[in-house]
C-alpha positions as CSV (number, residue, x, y, z in Angstrom):
1,M,0.0,0.0,0.0
2,I,1.4,3.4,-1.1
3,G,0.4,6.4,1.1
4,L,0.0,9.5,-1.0
5,I,0.4,12.4,1.4
6,D,-2.5,14.8,0.9
7,Y,-1.9,18.2,2.5
8,G,-4.0,20.3,0.2
9,M,-1.4,21.2,-2.4
10,G,-0.3,19.6,-5.7
11,N,-1.8,17.7,-8.5
12,M,-2.9,14.8,-6.4
13,H,-5.2,13.1,-8.9
14,S,-2.7,12.9,-11.7
15,I,0.0,11.5,-9.3
16,A,-2.5,8.9,-7.9
17,K,-3.5,7.8,-11.4
18,A,0.2,7.6,-12.5
19,L,1.0,5.4,-9.5
20,E,-1.9,3.2,-10.1
21,H,-1.0,2.9,-13.8
22,A,2.5,1.9,-12.7
23,G,1.1,-0.9,-10.6
24,G,0.6,0.7,-7.2
25,D,-2.2,0.4,-4.7
26,V,-2.8,4.0,-3.5
27,Q,-4.3,5.3,-0.3
28,W,-4.6,9.1,0.2
29,V,-3.2,10.0,3.6
30,K,-4.3,13.1,5.6
31,T,-3.6,12.1,9.2
32,P,-0.7,10.5,11.1
33,R,-3.0,7.5,11.9
34,Q,-3.6,6.8,8.2
35,L,0.2,7.1,7.6
36,Q,0.8,4.3,10.1
37,Q,-1.2,1.9,7.9
38,V,0.8,2.2,4.7
39,E,4.0,0.6,3.6
40,R,5.4,3.2,1.2
41,I,5.2,7.0,1.1
42,V,4.9,9.4,-1.8
43,L,5.1,13.1,-0.9
44,P,4.1,15.3,-3.9
45,G,4.0,19.0,-4.1
46,V,3.3,22.1,-6.1
47,G,3.3,25.5,-4.4
48,A,5.3,27.4,-1.8
49,F,7.7,25.7,0.6
50,R,6.4,27.8,3.6
51,D,2.8,26.8,3.1
52,C,3.7,23.1,2.6
53,I,5.8,22.8,5.7
54,H,3.3,24.7,7.8
55,T,0.5,22.4,6.8
56,L,2.5,19.3,7.4
57,H,3.3,20.5,11.0
58,E,-0.3,21.7,11.6
59,R,-1.7,18.3,10.7
60,G,0.9,16.4,12.7
61,L,2.3,14.8,9.5
62,A,5.8,16.3,9.7
63,Q,6.9,14.3,12.7
64,A,4.8,11.3,11.6
65,L,6.7,11.3,8.2
66,I,10.1,11.6,10.0
67,D,9.2,8.7,12.3
68,K,7.9,6.5,9.4
69,V,11.1,7.2,7.3
70,H,13.3,6.3,10.3
71,D,11.3,3.1,10.7
72,G,12.5,2.2,7.1
73,A,9.4,2.9,4.9
74,P,10.5,3.5,1.3
75,F,9.9,7.2,0.6
76,L,9.5,9.1,-2.7
77,G,9.5,12.9,-2.7
78,I,8.4,14.8,-5.9
79,C,9.3,18.4,-6.7
80,L,8.3,20.4,-3.5
81,G,8.1,17.0,-1.8
82,M,11.8,16.7,-2.5
83,Q,12.6,20.3,-1.3
84,V,10.9,19.9,2.1
85,L,13.4,17.1,2.9
86,M,16.2,19.8,3.2
87,D,17.3,21.6,6.4
88,V,16.2,25.0,5.2
89,S,14.6,26.8,2.2
90,H,15.3,30.4,1.1
91,E,12.1,30.7,-0.8
92,F,10.3,33.9,0.3
93,G,12.3,34.1,3.5
94,E,14.0,31.4,5.4
95,H,12.0,28.3,6.5
96,Q,13.0,25.1,8.3
97,G,12.4,21.8,6.5
98,L,12.1,18.3,7.7
99,G,15.9,17.9,7.9
100,L,15.9,14.4,6.6
101,I,18.7,15.2,4.1
102,P,21.2,18.0,5.0
103,G,21.2,20.9,2.6
104,Q,19.4,24.0,1.4
105,V,16.8,25.0,-1.1
106,K,18.1,27.9,-3.3
107,P,16.8,30.1,-6.1
108,F,18.3,30.0,-9.6
109,P,20.8,32.8,-10.2
110,A,19.1,36.2,-10.5
111,S,21.0,36.8,-13.8
112,H,19.3,33.8,-15.5
113,P,16.3,35.7,-17.0
114,E,18.5,38.5,-18.5
115,R,20.7,35.8,-20.1
116,G,17.7,34.2,-21.7
117,Y,16.8,31.5,-19.2
118,K,13.3,32.0,-18.0
119,I,12.3,31.3,-14.4
120,P,10.6,28.9,-13.6
121,H,12.7,26.2,-15.3
122,M,9.9,24.5,-17.2
123,G,9.9,21.8,-19.8
124,W,11.8,18.6,-20.8
125,N,15.4,18.2,-19.6
126,D,18.0,15.6,-18.7
127,V,18.5,13.3,-15.8
128,I,22.3,12.9,-15.6
129,L,23.1,9.7,-13.7
130,P,26.6,9.0,-12.3
131,A,29.1,8.0,-15.0
132,D,30.8,5.5,-12.7
133,G,29.0,2.7,-10.8
134,E,25.4,1.6,-10.9
135,P,22.6,4.2,-10.8
136,H,20.0,4.2,-8.0
137,P,17.5,1.4,-8.7
138,V,14.6,3.8,-8.8
139,L,16.3,6.1,-11.3
140,A,17.9,3.4,-13.5
141,P,14.9,3.5,-16.0
142,L,15.7,7.1,-16.7
143,R,19.1,6.5,-18.3
144,E,19.4,8.5,-21.6
145,R,15.8,9.8,-21.2
146,Q,14.3,13.2,-20.5
147,V,11.7,14.2,-17.9
148,Y,9.5,17.2,-17.2
149,Y,10.5,19.9,-14.8
150,V,8.6,22.9,-13.4
151,H,10.5,24.8,-10.6
152,S,12.0,28.1,-9.6
153,Y,14.1,26.7,-6.7
154,Y,16.4,23.7,-6.4
155,C,18.0,21.5,-3.8
156,A,21.7,21.8,-2.9
157,P,22.5,18.8,-0.7
158,Q,25.4,19.2,1.7
159,Q,26.9,15.8,1.0
160,E,27.9,14.7,-2.4
161,A,26.9,11.2,-1.6
162,H,23.2,12.3,-1.4
163,L,23.2,13.6,-5.0
164,L,21.8,10.8,-7.1
165,A,21.3,12.6,-10.4
166,A,21.9,16.1,-11.8
167,C,20.6,18.4,-14.5
168,S,21.7,21.7,-15.9
169,Y,19.6,24.8,-16.8
170,G,21.8,27.0,-18.8
171,D,25.2,26.9,-17.2
172,H,23.7,26.2,-13.7
173,R,23.9,22.6,-12.5
174,F,21.4,21.4,-9.9
175,A,20.1,18.3,-8.2
176,A,17.6,16.3,-10.3
177,A,17.4,13.6,-7.6
178,I,18.7,13.1,-4.1
179,G,18.4,10.3,-1.5
180,R,19.9,8.1,1.1
181,D,19.0,4.8,2.6
182,N,15.2,4.4,2.1
183,I,14.7,7.9,0.8
184,V,14.7,8.9,-2.9
185,A,13.4,12.2,-4.2
186,V,13.2,13.9,-7.6
187,Q,12.9,17.6,-8.7
188,F,11.0,16.7,-11.9
189,H,7.4,15.4,-12.2
190,P,7.2,11.7,-13.1
191,E,3.5,12.0,-13.5
192,K,4.1,14.5,-16.4
193,S,7.0,12.5,-17.9
194,Q,5.1,10.0,-19.9
195,R,6.7,6.5,-20.2
196,A,9.9,7.5,-18.5
197,G,8.0,8.7,-15.5
198,L,5.8,5.6,-15.3
199,A,8.9,3.4,-15.5
200,M,10.5,5.3,-12.6
201,L,7.3,5.0,-10.5
202,N,7.2,1.3,-11.2
203,A,10.8,1.0,-10.1
204,F,9.9,2.8,-6.8
205,I,7.0,0.4,-6.3
206,E,9.3,-2.6,-6.7
207,W,12.2,-1.0,-4.8
208,N,13.4,-2.8,-1.6
209,P,16.0,-0.6,0.0
210,L,16.7,-2.9,3.0
């Protein structure tokens, strides 16, 4: 059973349908009690970091998510659901995240628009997997494929080991995917990434990190 965290933000229906199409059994989760009943977690997100983290705390889901991840449940964060894993975000002020992966959420360079790179970064782009060694099993289906991005901020993990895949927008390199142990998170939207996204979601459903 996959617990899809519903905190009132994001394109929940399209993500739920994509997970089901990829072979998942999805339950929408709005309370800590419901979270206890699922085996895997997907945290989606479209919107502002501040509003997201506030709602997670208000509903008691922030600590419940941290506890569930520490218990070993496979976790997938998508877009804003990736960013809230960081220690802190600099989106419209400074806001504390869940702190599950050390690092910061930063804006693209202010010079990007005047150099012809519109903000947000929107559209199809690469997922650059490590050249040496095996890719993360959830990301392996994305080798030499493109995915769909929509974001104005990006994750900068503190430890290089937590960077699972990269992408470049103009001359600025950012984290396309991060993770550790039973956590994997992506900046792009697998539910908008057609066959590549569905293949990745299926890999997450099949993934056994232990």
